[in-house]
Structures are given as structure tokens and as C-alpha cells.
N, C-alpha and C positions, 0 to 999 in steps of 0.2 A: 921602378915598380909602381910607385905611387902615381905617376903621371899616366901610365897605361891603365891603372884601375880607374882613375878619374875619367879618362877618355871613354872606357867602356860603360861606365855608369851614365854619363852623359849622352851616349850613343843611345843607350836603352831608353832613357827618359824622351829623347827626342821621337824615337820610333813609336813609343806608347802615346806621346802627345800627338804625333801625326795621325796615328790610328784613330784616336779619340776624335779628332776634328775631320776625319775622312767621310766623304759624302759617297754614298752609293745610290744606284737606280735599282729599286726593287720591283719584281714583277711576279705575277702568279695567278692562281685560279681559285676563287671561292665556290664551294660546292655545297649542297645539301647532304648532311651526314646520313639520312635515311635513304635517299632516292638517288644519290650521287649525281644530281642535276645541278647546273650553275645557278647560283644565287644572284638573280638579275638586280643591279641596284644596290648590292651591299656596300656599306660605308666603311672606308679603310682611312684611318687617321694616325698620324704620328703622335704618340701620347705627349702631352704637354705643349703641343703646338696647334696651330689651325691648320697646318699642312695636311691636305688629303685628297682623295679621290673616291669614285665609285666604279663598281663593276660594269662591263658592257653586257650585251645579250648573251655573250658566252661565258659570262662569269669571270672574264679576265679583267686585270687591272695593271697599270703600270704607274709607279711613283717615283718621281726623280728627286734628288737632293734630300735623301733620307740619312740622317746620322747612322754610321756604321754600328754604334753602339745604342741605337734608339730602340724603342718598342712600338710595334704596330698594334692598332686596336681594330678589331674587325666586329661589325655590328649589323643587324638588320631586324626590322620590326618582326616580333613574334619569334625571334630566335635569341639564343643565349650570346652574350658578349665574349669575344676571345681576344686575349692579349698574347702577342708572340714577340719574343726579343729577336732583333735582326742579327746581331752578332756578325756582322760583315756579309751575311748571305745576300745574294741578289736574286734568288727565287724563294718565294715564301707561299706554298699552298696551304689552304685552311678548309676545314669542313665546319659547318655550323649546324648545330642540332636545335630542333623546336625547344621553345621555352614553355612547356606544357605544365610546369610545376605550380599548379593553382595553389597548392597550400603554402607555398613560398611567397606569394604575392604579398606585397607590403599594403596593409590597409590603414587608411588615415582614421584615428579615433581622436577623441578630446585630448588636446594639448599633447598630442604624440602620434606615433605609429606602432603598428604591431603587425606581425605575420599572421596570415588568414588561419593557420594551423593553431595558433596560440590564443584565438579568441574564445572567451567564455560567454559571449553575449551575441544574439542575432544583429549582424550588421550586413546590410546590402550595399554592394558597390556597382556603380554605373560608370562605365569608361566613356571616354570623350567620342569615340566613333558612333556609340549608341545614341548620342545627343545631337551630333552635328548633322546626321542624315535626314533630320526632319525639320520642315519649314515651320518653325514657331517663333513668335516674339519673345517667349519666355521659356527658359531652359526647363522649368518644372512641367510645363505642358508636354514636353518631349518624353517626360518619364512615366506617362500614362501607361499602366500596364506591365511596367518593367520591374517594380518592387512590390512583392507580394505584402499586404498589409498597409499600403499607402493608397489612398484613394485620390485621384486627381479630377476634378471637375472643370472642363475648359469653358471658356466663353468666346463667342464670335466676335466681339467689338475690338477694333484695332488697338493693339497695344496693351489689352487687359490681361491681367495674370490669372491664373486658375485658382480655384479653391482646393486647398491641400489640407488632407486630415491623415493621420497616422494612428491605426488601430482604433478607430471609431471616435465618437464624440463624447467628451467628458465634461464639457463645461457649456453654460449658456451664453458665455461671453466669447471672447476670440479663442478659436480652436486651431489657428495656423501654428506650424512648428516654428522652432527657432532655426534660423539660417545662419551659418557661420562662414564667411567668406575669408580665407586667409587670416583667420583670427578675429575678425570684426563681425558684430552681431547685427542681424537685419530681420525685419519683419516680412520681407519678400526679396526675390532676386530678379525682379523684372527688368532691372537696370543692365543685367549682364547679357551677353551674347552667347549663343550656344557654342561658338568656336572659341570663346574665351576660356572654357572649362576643360581641365585635364582629366578630373574624376569627381565624382559625388559619392559620399558615403552617408547612408541613412542609419542612424542610430535609433532602433525602434523600441527597445526595451529600456526599463528603468535602470538597469545595471549599466548598460552602455552609455546612457545620457545623464547619470546622475552627477557626473563630474561638471556639468553646466547648472546643476541646482535648480534655483528657483525659475530659470528661464526654459526649463526642459519639459515640462508636464505634457506637452502636445508632441513630443518627438524632436529630434535635431537632426537637420540636414547639413553636413560639412561640405562645402565646395572648395576644391583646390583648383587654383588657376594655373594656366599653362606655364611650365618653366623650362629652360633649356637644359641640355646634357652635357656633362663634361667630355672633354677630348672629342668634341664634335664640331666639324666645320660648319660654317653658317648655312642654314638651311631657309630658303626663302619659299613661301607658299602662298599661292593665290587661292581663295576658296569663294566661290559664288554661285549664285543661282537666280534664275528669274521665272516667275510663274503667274498663274491666274488662279484666283478664287472664285468659286461659283457655289451658290446656295443649293443645298440639296434637301430632299424630303419637304419641299415646299407644301405647305397645307393648302388643300383645296377648300374653297369656300363656295358657298351657293351663289350661282349667278343671278341675275335679275328676274329671269323667269322662275327659278327655284324658290328665290326668296318671296316673291309675290304669290307664288303657290301656298307657301307655308303660312304667311300671315293671313292670307284670305281664308285658309283652312281654320286658323286659330280664331279669327274674329272678322268677319267680312265687314260688318258695319263699322268697326273702329278703324280698319286699315285700307279699306277701298279707296278713301279720299287720298292716302298716301300714294298708292299705286297710280291712280288716274293724275296725280300731280306730276309725277316723273313723266308719264306719256305726254301730258299736255305740254310740258316745259321742253322736253328733249326728244319727243318723238316715240313713235311705237303704236302698238295696237292692243286695245284692252282685251278683246275678245280672245285673242291668240296668246295674250300676256308676252308680248314681244316689245322690246324696249330699244330706244335709240341710245340710251345710256346703260352700259353694262361693263363697268370698271371692275378689273382684277386688281385691288389695292396692293396686294402683295407683289404683283408683277411690276406695278408702278413703282414700288419702293426698293426693288432689288435690281442690282446689275452685276456683271463680271467685274472683278476688282484685281488690280496688279500687286504682287508682292515680290520683292526682289531683296537681295543681300549680298553684299561684296566684302571681303576682307583680305588682308595681307599680313602675314605673319614672318618673322625672322627670328630664329632661334639657333643657339649653338653654345660652345663653352670651350675653355681651355683647361689645363691642368688646375688651375686655381679658381676659376671663375665660370659662371653659367649666365646666360642672358635670354631673354625672350621679350620681344616687343611686337605690338600689332596694332592695326587700325582696322575699324569694321563700321560698314554702314548698312543700315536696314530701313526698308520703307514698305509699309502696308497700308493699303488704301481699303476702305470700308466697303462691304457689299450693299450698304444702304445708299440709295442714290441721292446723296446729298454730300456736303463737306463733312466727312469723318475720315481721319487717317492717323498714322503714327509713323514717325521716323526717328531714328536714333543714331548717333555718331559716337563711337567709343574708341578711346585710346587706352592702351594697355602696355605697362613695362614692368618687367620683373629682373631683378639682378642679385645675385649671390656671390660673394667674394671671400675667399679664404685668405684673409690678410697675413696670418701667420699659422703656425702649426697649433696655436691654442685660441685663435680668434676668428670667428666667421661672422660677416656682417651681410645684411641684405635688404632690400626693399621691394615692395610690390605697389604699384599705383594703377588704379583704374579710373579713367575720367570719362564720364558718360553725360550726354547732351541729348535730350530728347524733346520732342514737340508732339502733341496729341490732340487732336480735335475730336471731341466727343459728340456722337449722334443723341438725338433726343429719343430715348428708347420708348416713351409713351405713344410714338407713332405706330409701333408694332400692334399695341392693344387696340388703337383707334382703327387700324386696317382690318383687325378681326370684327370689330363691333359695327363698322360703317357699311351699310348695304351697298350694293353696286348701282343704284338707282340714279346716281349723278355722275358726270364726268369730272375728270380731274380739273380741268378749265372750262371756263364759260366766256368766251370772248365778246359776248354781247353786254356784258356788264359794265357799267359805267365807272369812271373814276371814283364816284361818291359811293358806289357799291362794293368795289374791290380795288385794293392797291397794295403793294406795288404791282402784283401779278394778278391776272384775272382768274383766280381760283373760283371753282364753283362751290356753293355753299348748301350743306345739308338743310339749311333754314328755307332754301328756295322752294323745297318740296314739302315744308311743314314739320321737318324733324326738329327735335328740342335740343336743349343744350348738353345732352350727354353725347351728341354726336359731333365730329369734327371731320374736317378733310384732312386725312392722314399726311398726304403729300405736303400740304401748306404747314402741318406741324413740322416735318422734317425740314422743310426749306426754311422756314422762318426762325428756326431754333438750331441753327448750324454754325453758330459762332461762340462755341464753348471750348476755350483752349487751355491746356495746362502746359507749360514749359518747365522742364526739370533740368537743372544743372547739377551733377552729383560728383564729388571727388572722395574716392576711397583711397587712403595711403596708410601703408603698413611698412614699419621699420623695425629690425631686429638685430641684436647682438648676441652671439652665442660663444661662451668661453669654456673651453675644454680644460677644466681645473685639474683633473687626473685623467690622462689618456685612457680612452675606451671604458672609463669608469664613472666619472663624476663631471657633469657639465652644467652650467649655469645659462639660462636663456632669458632675456628680457626683450619684450616685444610691445610696441606702442601702435595702436590703430586709431585712425582718426577718419571719421565720416562727416562730410558736410553736404548738406543737400539744400537747394533753394528751388522751391516750386512756385511758380508764377501762374495763378489762375486768373481767367478772364472769362466772364460770360456777358454777351451783348446781345440783346433782343431789340430788333429794329421795329419801328412803328409800321404795323400792317392792318389790313382790314380783309376779312373774309365774309364776316357777318357780324351782327351785333353780339353774337354768341361767341364768336371766335375773332378776337381782335386784340391789339396792343396800340393804345392812342398815343403813347409817347414812349421814345427808346428808354431802355434801362440798361445801365452798366454796373457790373459788379466786378471788383478787382480784389484778388487776395494774394498776399505774399506770405508764404510759410516756410520758415528756416528751421532746419535741423542740425544740430551740433552735437555730435555724439563722439565720445572717446572711450577706449579701453586700454588699460595698461596691465600687462600680465607679466609676472615674474616666476619662473619655474626652475627648481633644481631636480635633476635627474640623476639617480644612481643605478648603474647597471653592473652586476657582478656574476660570475659563475664559479663554482667549485665542485669538482666531481660532477655528479649528475644534477646538482642543484643550480637553477638559474633564478636570478631575483632582478626586478626592475621596480624602483621606488621613485614616485614623483611627488614633490612637495610644491605648492604654488600659492600665489597670492595675486588677487585681481581687483582692480579698482576701475569703475566705470561712470560715466555721466551720460544722461539722455536729456537733451534740452530741446525745447520746441518754442519758437516765437511766431505769432501769427497776426498779421495786420490786414484788416478788411475795409475796404470803402465802396460805397453805393452813390450813385448819381443818376438822374433822368435827363431827358432831352438832350442826349449826347449825339452828336452828328456821327454817322457811322459809314459815310462814303468810302473811307480809306482807314487802314489800321493806324495811321498816323494821328488820326483825330480821336482815338479811342482813350482818352484820359478824363479822369473825373473832374478836372478843372475846365473841360469843355462843355459841361453840362450845368444845370440850374444851380445856383448856390443855395437857394431855398430848398430844404430837404435832404440836403447832401448829408450822408451817414458815414461815421467812421467808428470802427471798434477794433480792439485788440484783445489777444489772449496770449497765454504761454504756460508752460511747465518746465520743471526741472527736478529730475529725480536722480540721485546718486546711490551707488551701491559698493560695497566692499565685501570681498569674499576671500575665503582660505580654503583650501582644498588638498587632498592628499589621495593616492593611488598607489597600491602595492600589488605586484603581479609576480607570482611565483609559480615556478613549474619543476617537476622533478623528472629528469630524463625525457622531457618532452610528452609524457605521458598523463601526469597528474597536474591539473592547472588550477590555480586559485586566483582570484582578483578581488581586491577590497577597495572601496572608494568611499570617501567622505568629504562633503562639502558643507561649509557653514557661509550662508549668505546674509548679509545685512543690508537694509534698505531704508531709505529715507521716505519711502512711500507709505508704510504702515505704522501704526502705534506700536505693534508687537515687532520689534526692529530685526530680529534674528530668527531665521529658519535653518534647519539641520537635516541633511538629506545623505542618508548612508546607502550603500549598496554592496552586495557580495555576488560573485559568480564563480562557479566551478565547473570544471569538465575533466572528462576521462577519455583519453585515446585508447580505446579497447583494442584497436587494430595492431597497437604496439606491443600487446602482451604475447608472450610466448605461446599460451594456449590458443589464442585467436589465429595465429599464423599457421596452424595446422589445417585450416580451411582454405579453400581457393575461390570462394565465392565473391566475398566482400574485400575489396583492396584496402579501403580505408573506413574507419568508423569512430565517431566522437559523439559522445553524449553531454549534454550540457544542462545546467540549472542555474537560475539566477533570481535574485529579489532585490528590489531597491524602492526608494521614495524620490518623488520629484516635486517641483513647485511650479505653481502658475501665478505669476504676478500681472497678468494681463487682465485684471479686473480693477474696478475703481477702489480708491482708498477708503471712501465713506460714502453713505447715501443718507438722505434725510430730507425732511421739510418742515415748514412751520405753517401753521393756519389759525386764522382767527374766525370764531364762529359768532354770529349774532341771532337774535330771535328768542323764542320762547324758552329753549333749553339753557341759554345763557343770561336769562333775565331775573330779576329778583322782585318780591313783592314787599313793600314797606308800607304797613297800614293798608289801606285800600288802593294804593298806587303802584302799578308795576312799572319799574324802571329797567330801561334797556341795558343790558350787560354784553360783555365780550368774554369769549372762552379763548385764550390763547393755548394752543397746543403744539408741542414741538417734539418730533420725533427724529432721532439721529442714529445711526449704526456705524460703529468702526469695523471695516472689512479686513480680514486678513487673507493671504493668498490661499489659493486652493492647492490641495496636496494630493499626489497620485501615488498609490502604492501597487506596484506590479510584480507578478510572479511568472517566470517563463521556463519552460522546460523544452528541450530541442534535441535533435539528432542530425548529424551530417555523415553521410556515407558515400562511398564510391564504389562502383562494380563494373565488371566487364572491362578490365584493364583501365579504370578510370574514366572510360568514355562517358558513362553515365553518373553524374553527381546529382545527390538528392539532399535537400535541407528541409527539414519538418519542424515547426514550433507550435507549442500550444502556449497561450498567454491569457492571463487573468489580470484586467487593470481596473482598480477601483480609485475613483476620484472622490476624495472626502472634502468636507467644507466648501462644497459647490455654493458658488454665490447665486442665490435665487431670490426673487422678489416674491414676497408672499403678502396677502391681504391683512391689514391690521384688524383687531377685534372691533367691532361695533362701527366699522368705517368701510369705505370703498377704495381708500388709499392703500398703496402697496410700499413695502420697505424692504430693500435688499438686505441680505445676510448670509452668513455662512451656513445654510440650512439644508443641504441636501448631500446625497451619496449616489453616484452613478457608476454603473459596472459595465465594462465593455469585456468580453472573451471571444476567443476564436482560435483558428488554426491557420497558419501561413504555410504553404507548400511550395517549393521551388525544385523543378527538375530540369537539367540540362545535359544534353547529349551532344557530343561532337566526334568526329572520326574523319578518316581519310579512306579514300578508295583509289588505290593506284597512286601514280606520283603527281597527278594533276588536278585530281578532284577531292575537295574537302567540303564537308557540310556540318550543320549543326541544328538542333532543334531544342526548344525550351517550352516549359509549361509553367505558369504561375497560377496559384489558387488561394484564395483567402476567404475565410467564412468570418462573420461577425455577429455577436448576440449583443445588443445593447439594451440596457435595463435600467430604470430608476429604481434605486433600492431603499432610499429614505428621502423624506421631505420635512424632517425634523417635526413629525408628528402630524403634518397635515396629509389628507388623503389623496389629494390632487392639487395641481395648480394649472389653471387654464393659461392657453397662449392663443396667438392668432387674432382672429376678431370674431364679433358675434356671429357673422354670417359665414365665416370660414374658420370653424372653430378646431384649435388643436388643444391637446392636453397632456399634461405630466402626471402619469399615474403610476403610483407604486407597483412595480412588477411589470410595467410595460415600457416600450421605447420611448425616448425622448420626443416630445413634439408630435406625438401620434395624432393623426387624424380622428376626429371624434364627432360623431354625428349618428344618423339613422341609416340603418341597413335596408336597402331595397330588396325586397323578396321577389317583386315582379311587378306586372302591370295589370291593373283591372281591365277585364277583356269583355264584359257584357253587363247589362243591367241587372240581370239576376244575381251576378256576383256582387254588385254594388248593394242590392237590396238585402243580401245575406250577412252583410258586414257592418255592425253598428258604427265602426269607425268611419267607413266610407259615408254612411247616412249622416252621421253627426257633423261631418265636415263638407257635406256638399259635393262629394266627389263624383266623377264621371269615368266612363270606360276610357282608358288612355292614360290615367293618373297612376301615380306610383302606389304599391302596397308596401308599407313600412313594417318592420318587425316589431311587434308588441311584445316586448321582452317579459314584463311582469303580468302580462295577460289580463290587464284591468279595463280593457276595451278602450283605452285612451292612448294616444300618441303625445306624449310630453317628454320633458328632459329626462325622466326616469328610464326612457327607452334609447337613450343614446348609448353608442358602445364604440369601441376601437375599430377603426376602419382600415388601418395601415400606417405606414410610416415611410419617410423618404429616405431612411438609412439602409443601404443595400446590405443584404445578409450574404451575398456571395459576389466576389469579383474574380474574373479569370482573364487569362491571357495566353495566346499561343503564338510562338515565333519561329520561324526557320529561315535558313539561308544556305546558299552553297556558293563555292568559287571553283571555277574550271579555267585553269591558265588564268588568263587575264579578264575573264568575265565573272562579274559578281551578281547576285540575285539575293534579296531579302524580303520576307513578309512578316507583318506583325498584325496581331489582332488583340481586340479587348471586349470584355462584355460585363455586364452585371445582372443580377437576378435578385428577387425577394424584396424589392422596395417598390413603393408607389409614389405617383405624381398626383397632386391635386390640381385638376384642370379649372383653374379659377377664370380662365377666359370664358367658359361657358357658365360658370357659377355666378358671375356678377350680372347676370340676366335680371336678378332680382331689383336691380337699380333701374333697369330700362328693358321692358318686356319685349320691344320691337327691335332690339339689336339684330345683327345679321346671325346666320347659321353657318356652321361648317358643312361641307358636303356630305360628310359622314352622317351627321344627324338627318339630313335630308333624304338619304338613301335608305336609312334604317328606322325611321320614325314608325310609331304605331299609326297604322291606317285602318284598322278594323281588326275583328276578333281574330286571333291567330297569326297576325302579321309579325309580332314580336312580343317577347315577354321581358324585354331589357330597355328599350327606349320608350319614352312617353310620347304621346301626340303632339302635334304642333300646338294644339290649344293648351294641352297639359303642360308643355314646356314653358309657357308664359304665365302659368298660374303659380302664386306664392307657395302653395302646398308642395310643388315639385322644385322650387328653384331658390326659396328664401332661407333653407336650412342645408347645413352640410349634410350630405348624404353620399352613399356609396357610388351613385351614378356617376359622380364628378371626380371619384377617385379611381385612377387608371393605373395599370401596370407600368412600371418603369423599367422593366427588363429590356435589354438591348444586346446586340451583338453588331460589332464594327470592325471592318478591315482598317486597321490604323494607319498602315503604311506599306507601300510597295516600292521597292527600289530595284532598278536595273542599271548596271554600270559596266563600263569597259575601260581597262587600264591600258595605256600605251606606255612602253618602258624605252627609256634611252633613245630618244628620237634625235637624230643627228641634223644639225642645222648649220652647216658649213664646218667651221672650226670647233663649233660648241656642241655639246651633247645635253639635251634636256632630260633630266632624270626621269621624269614621269607626267603624264597627262591622264586625268580621269574625266570621263563624260558619264553623266548619269540622267536618268529620268525617274522621277519620284511622283507618287500620287499619295497624299495625306488624306485620310478619311474618305476614301472615294465611295464607300458603301456602309450603310448602317440599316440594320433592321429592327424595328420595334412596332408596337401596336397602340401606342398612346397617341392622342390626337394633337400634334404639336410639331414644330420645327425639329425639335431634338429632345431626347429623354435626359440629356444631362442639365439638371437645373441646380445652379449655383445660389439662386435666391433663398431667403429664409423660409424654412418650412417646406421646401420643395414645391412652391407654388408655381404653376406655369402661367405666367400673365404677360409680362412685357419682355420676353427673352429675346435677346439678340441672337439671331440663327448662327449656327456653326456652318462654316464653309468646307467644301473639299478644295484642296489646293494641288495644282498640278504643275510641277517645275522641271526646269532643265537646269542641270548643274555642271560646273567646269571646276576642276581642280587641277593646278599646274605646280609642280615643284621645279624650282631652279637650282 
């Protein structure tokens, strides 16, 4: 009996073992749960392995060697993942449903994540597909118009990053947000490629950003780079495009005939010799004012330019590990017709590994190597100022007159040292190079101390950046006023060594309807900079190999060095609680210590609360609103992007410092020292908002009102009885406004889906206090700005033009006109105090470059394999100071733009806005800041148009290519504005339009291949 029992047990074990090891071939169909259509390209993987396949055009799949007791994981982009146990079956059919639960999306927040429905603060999230579709060198440029409350001002120079502000300007110093890339702090993310990014979270208010304390006053942008997914076979993707950039809205200038007409109208006696000199030298006819030289300088400076990008990514994962690696190359040539370009090669690797049930480790590494040749931007202003009366080249000139190229000179026709050949400026200043090698590395270990409750994470991030700068100017001669007699070489090596070590302890628990998450953290950081600079002259420049300081003159060689090192230590805590998912509360506290300031510690608290009204029983009785949450938050932030101190020492001699002893005056010296210890600026912000969804959650609306007050703003004020200024924590600046975001998405039938969205943001910026001072000037004497309590920062300040004097009778009747010797065609200024005198007392606010309204609209659809998207962007309520026109006070006979020629005053009734040609040259009209030079900065732009077609499951012999996507894209193809310039986007200080590198439209052909 015992032998029989043993035999039976061993037989059973053998059968079970054989079953466990048995392999089967599984087949089936994957369909859409809504329309019952095949899901082409759905991914099927055996859980815990890399064994997998994809569905064909009929949604069918076949997978061999599947363990009979295994689990199949079915997934597809935009659909919920489904796991099915095999249990020996050979046929497994699955339906996948759309993953439309926006409220369940996981959002990256400071030192953690949260579900969108649990947020108490306004956080905007931008996914990778919204960034990758645009041809930009910086990911932040692709965000223009996509985040309400964020203003992105782009530049056209190759490799240049945009100027980014969040919810207004609150500082006279650096207003850029903090960028956090996989835990590491940065001042910009220009080193990242668009395709490197998985998602971007923008923390807009103080309660969301307070966890970053003293670095977060200007907002926080959190970037998560791409990672692999568990239980996914390796997916290899090529993504690239090639395109051309062309200048748009090129400013029309007066040609030679129009210029001669204007200067002769203004003062024939003074400018007739100039006109005749051009005709005598380069041909033409004086009687008809035709010219042999008629150069369009902008046309000579501009060209179409190539832009291309290519990348390969590999991502996947097993049961225990995920990985993502990639390489990307980008090249952008500049539209200025000289050497100016940008190229960047990036390598990226990300690995996460679950070593045990209680330990997870990982790393993320980005290596970026870039090379940027910078154009000489002064050529743009020179092209505006230079009349077209000379050609670009004059090959009749001897080597003693011009070398190495035979550029024509303004001096040949009698123009002075304020004029230069713009093309020569660009060509002879084209060897300004920045080489940047940057390594960002992050390593972490996460210990699961109590399963699903308590975990500890330590993370170390290191950033090393080496920037090698080189500026070489060769010897050249255009004229005695435009020359460089011996070569000059400047080399600069700047090294940055930054690290952050974060340690966090997170506790999560639930009991009944109560849910609690507590985070405790400590962070240590160091920011170190070392700079070494050398200069030499007479360096041969035939080849790059010669460009070393030792090749130049030993006499006069200069060397200098500089550096800084700041250290910080921080402690922070956050507690998030909710009851039944309806009542939400979040508390944050951060203490920051810094080696930078005398006052070492700052404390930054915040609180946020939310109520999900739609979960209340009384709310469920209505059928209009599907979801509704109201929020309120308050917090304080810091800004340490200000100097640690300011001051100077001076020695005064003369009568005031002398003494009289007997009858003798003895010279003396008065030693004066002024120094101030500065502290970080502090931002206090209040935010209220509402999120709701209607029409079966097809329409989602987010509305926020904020009031943001910067205290202890660092402002330089004039010292008593002195013209010297000293910076101090002297100001308060308020920014307030409303952010609105509306998103609609829907399906029509089984093949057509579409979406549309609108973003609106208002902004009111005001100086609230200047520590007792009524105002503080900015800008320059001829282009004045002012900071006035109750007005916007750096407002334009000058005289308001009421009109133009039309006739002599109007002149005779006006004491102001008679006293200043004015003529018809001159400006009429507003006499504010009616004292019959135009002086400083009549200056007033003329506008500001801060937009009061920004807006965007986007829409798109997908019909079967065809995709289309359109995005727009615009702004209103701001002004631009046209300093190109305003600098005429330095040289009366600068060139004129075509707009002035067409609209100038030519006699009574011709215009009441533009002065006459003669008036434009007079100091009364051009030597003071006035409203004629202040132009509307409003614009509307088609930001991006994309048309794409997807090919699925392309059979290539025995191999099936999962997908190929072809796309045509136009970036910035159309912009409407009324200001007189290349672009209304001005990133320069004060909003001055002076030497702005034009923005280009970019047209690309793109290709994406999934292997």
C-alpha cells in the first residue's frame, strides 16, 4: 500500500512539473473595446521576460514558446494595459479600452509624484509628443503658448535659448525659473534635445514650488527624461527631420532714391554733396535721383539656412528592470549670411533595476557636446542705419585701401564714423566660438523599509560643464573708421562643478476614508565656477591650429581668472492628506541655509487645500458638470539669484575736502565707503482656482487667479547728496492675473478623433514700494525708463506726442512752438502742467514691454492613419521701444525705413502722426523719449502646422516593420503685427528693438521609424 501511495504522489508531481514547464503557442485578436476594431500594432509580452510580438493589420497575433502558466501583458499607446493569465490556453482574445482617465494621470511634483485629482496647486503638464513635433534647439521654445501663465520669448540666433518668465516679472535681476532635470538644478535646459524629454511639469504657484525654497521665486520647471517600461520588448525608434529656415517679415528700408528724397527734403544744402558723391563714385543721375549703388543691406545679410535633427532611441524592460538609451544629433545654420551655426551631439542612458523586494537602484546620464558660432548682432543695427548709396564691394579699391576683401566704405562718399559696411561687420567678426561639454549624472537608491508604507530614497546628482570660448578678430581694413590693424584673440575657459545630494523619507498610509502621505527630506548642494581668460594680439589666423595665445605677441599678453563657490543645506517636509478623495490638504515647509548671504537661513512655508465638490451627494443630483474641484493655496518662496553684497569706496579731493590752517589752505582727501549686505528676495503668493469637466468629460476647464508679491526686491537707489547708486533690498513688486485653460476632445465614429484647446493669461504688473523713493530711473538718458510706484516695472517714460504742427498759424498761436523755433512738421508734445514750457515735468508713462494678455489656440484631428495639428500664439497690451529709429539723435542722416518714407508729413493734412523729413532730423523730435518711438507689441502667430501619415505593419520579407510616420511641419510660417521690426518678440532689456536677430520660419520634412 505504501509503495502504491508513493508511486501515485510521484506521478502527480511529475505531471504538475511537466505542466509547469510546458510551452504553448498562443494566438488571438486584440480589438478596441468601443468600436470592436482591430488594434494594429498592439504590444504583447510575456510578463517577466522580453518575449513578445505585435498585432498585424487585422489585430491578430501569434506568440510561440509561451509558458503554460505564464501571464500575457497587452498594451497600446493611449489605452489601458491588460494582463491575462495563459492557464494553458492557446487562444487569448483581448479588448483594450481608451485610457481617458485624465484625473488618474500621475503628475511629477517636487521630490515625488501625485495623481492629478489629488493636486491642490496649479501644475501644468506638457507631454513629449507636444514638444517633439516642433523644430527648436531648446525644449522651452517648443512650450510657447502651451502653458497659461508662462511667457516664452524666442530668439532667432542659432542655438540660443528663449527668455522664460512665469507669472510676470518680480525682480530687477534674473527672472528665469528653476529647471530641475531628474533631480539636478539648472539655469536653463538648452543642452537637452526635445526628443530626450518624457514630460515637463510647470509649478506655477508658491504652494507647489515652495518645496524648492530659495531657488523657486520665479517658478519651477521639472523635466523628466525618457525611461523604459516594464515587461516591454526592446523598441527601437528613429526620429529625424531636415528643413530650411527663412526670414519672415523682413523690414523694408528706403532705397537710394527714397533716401535721397528724404535728406534733400530735410536739408538740401547739407546733404546734396553726399548724394552727388554716390552718383559720381558709383554712377547714376542727379536730376532723376537714380543711383548705380542701391544696396538692400538686409537682403545682403540674409540667406536660407539648413536645420536638421536625427536621433535613435532604444527602450524596454523586464519584470525587474527598465532601460532607455539614445543618441541625438542636431544642426542649425544661421540665417545671417556669415559663419554662425549650432550643432549638438547628445547621448542619454537611463537604467532602473529592482535588485530585491526592498531595494531599487537606478541611474540617469546625459552627455551633451555642442559647438556654437555666434554672429555679430551689431550688423543688424548697422544695416538699418546704413543708406543704400554704396555697394557691398568696390573691386576698384587697392590693397592699401581695403583688405583682405574689397568692401566698399561709407567714407568713400563722405559718411562719418557712425556708419559701417554691415556685411563687412558680419564677415570680419565671424570667429566667435563657444564649445560646451556637459555631463549630467544622477544615481539613486530606494529602500522599501515597510512594504507600501515607508520608503527611503537617496539621490546624488552631479553636473559638470566645460565651456571653451574663443573670439578671434582678424586684421582688416574697410576704411580708417572701420578697421582692425592687428589681430586679437581672446580665450575663456569656464568650468562649472555642481552637485546635489538629496535624502527623502516617504510615509504613505490609508485607514478607512483617510489617506496620508508625509515626506521628510534633506538636501545638500554646491555650485562652483572657475574661469580663466587670456588675451593676445598679432595671432596668425589662417587655420584654427594657429589660434593659441602663445602664437601672439608676448608683450601685452593678458591673463585673468575668477571663480565662485556657494554651498547650501536644506531641510524640507510635506504632508498631504485627503478624506475620501474629497477634502484635500497639503502643507509644505522648507528651511534653506546658504553660504552666500550674511543672514544664513530662510524659511519658506506653504499650504494648499481643495474640495472635490462633484463627489458630494448633493452634487450628483445634477447632470451638467461631471467633475468639479475648487482650490486655494498660499506660500512663500525665495530668490537667491541676486548678488550677496554691493558697494564702493571713493576718495574726494578739492575744496570740500580741504582745510584752512591760518591763512593757508591745505589739500585734503575725503574717504567715503558705502557697502550693503543683501538678502534673498522673497515672494508671497495667493492662488484660488477651479477645475471642472462637462459634457461627459469631453470639455475640461482650469481657471486660476493669483496674486504674487515680491518683497525685499533688490533695487539700486541713488545715495543722498551723490550721483552714485547702491543696491539694497528696497522694493515690493506685485504681479496678479488670471490663467485659463480649456481642452476639448472627442471621437466621431470609429475612425475620426479630434481635439481643440484654448489658453488665456492676463497679467498686471505694478511697483508697490521703493522704500520711500517715489521713482527710480532705468534705461539711458535718451531712452528713458522708469520704475514708478503704482506703475509697471521699467515703463517707458517721456513725452506724449499729441500730433504734428500743420501750418505756420498753428506755430504762431503756440508759445511753446515759438520759444523752441518749431516749424510745421514738428511734434506737438502734451504740456501736462499747462505752464507753456515742455520740460521734465511733462514726461509721463508711455507704456511697458510686459504683455497684459497672452493667448493660444490649438486644434488637431486623426482620421485613420492621417494626423493634423495647428497651434497659434499671440500677445497684447505691451509696447516696444523702436530704438532703431530713436538713435537718430546720434546721427541725423541715418537711413529711414520704408514706413517712414511712405507716411512722413509732406504738407498740411498729410498726417498728424509722423513728422516731416526735416523734423525727423531735429533734436526736438528725436533726442527725447517720446510716444512716436513707442509702438504696439501686439501680435498673432501661427506657431506650428503639422501634417503626418502613419504606415502600420509594413511587411519586408520575413520582417514586419511596426510603423513609419512621414510628416510635414511649418514652424512660425505667419506672424501679424504692426510694429516696425523683424519681430515683435524682444528678449532684450527694457523691450528695446535695436539689434534683434530675426526669427525665422522653419519648414521641415520628418521621418519616424519604429523597429
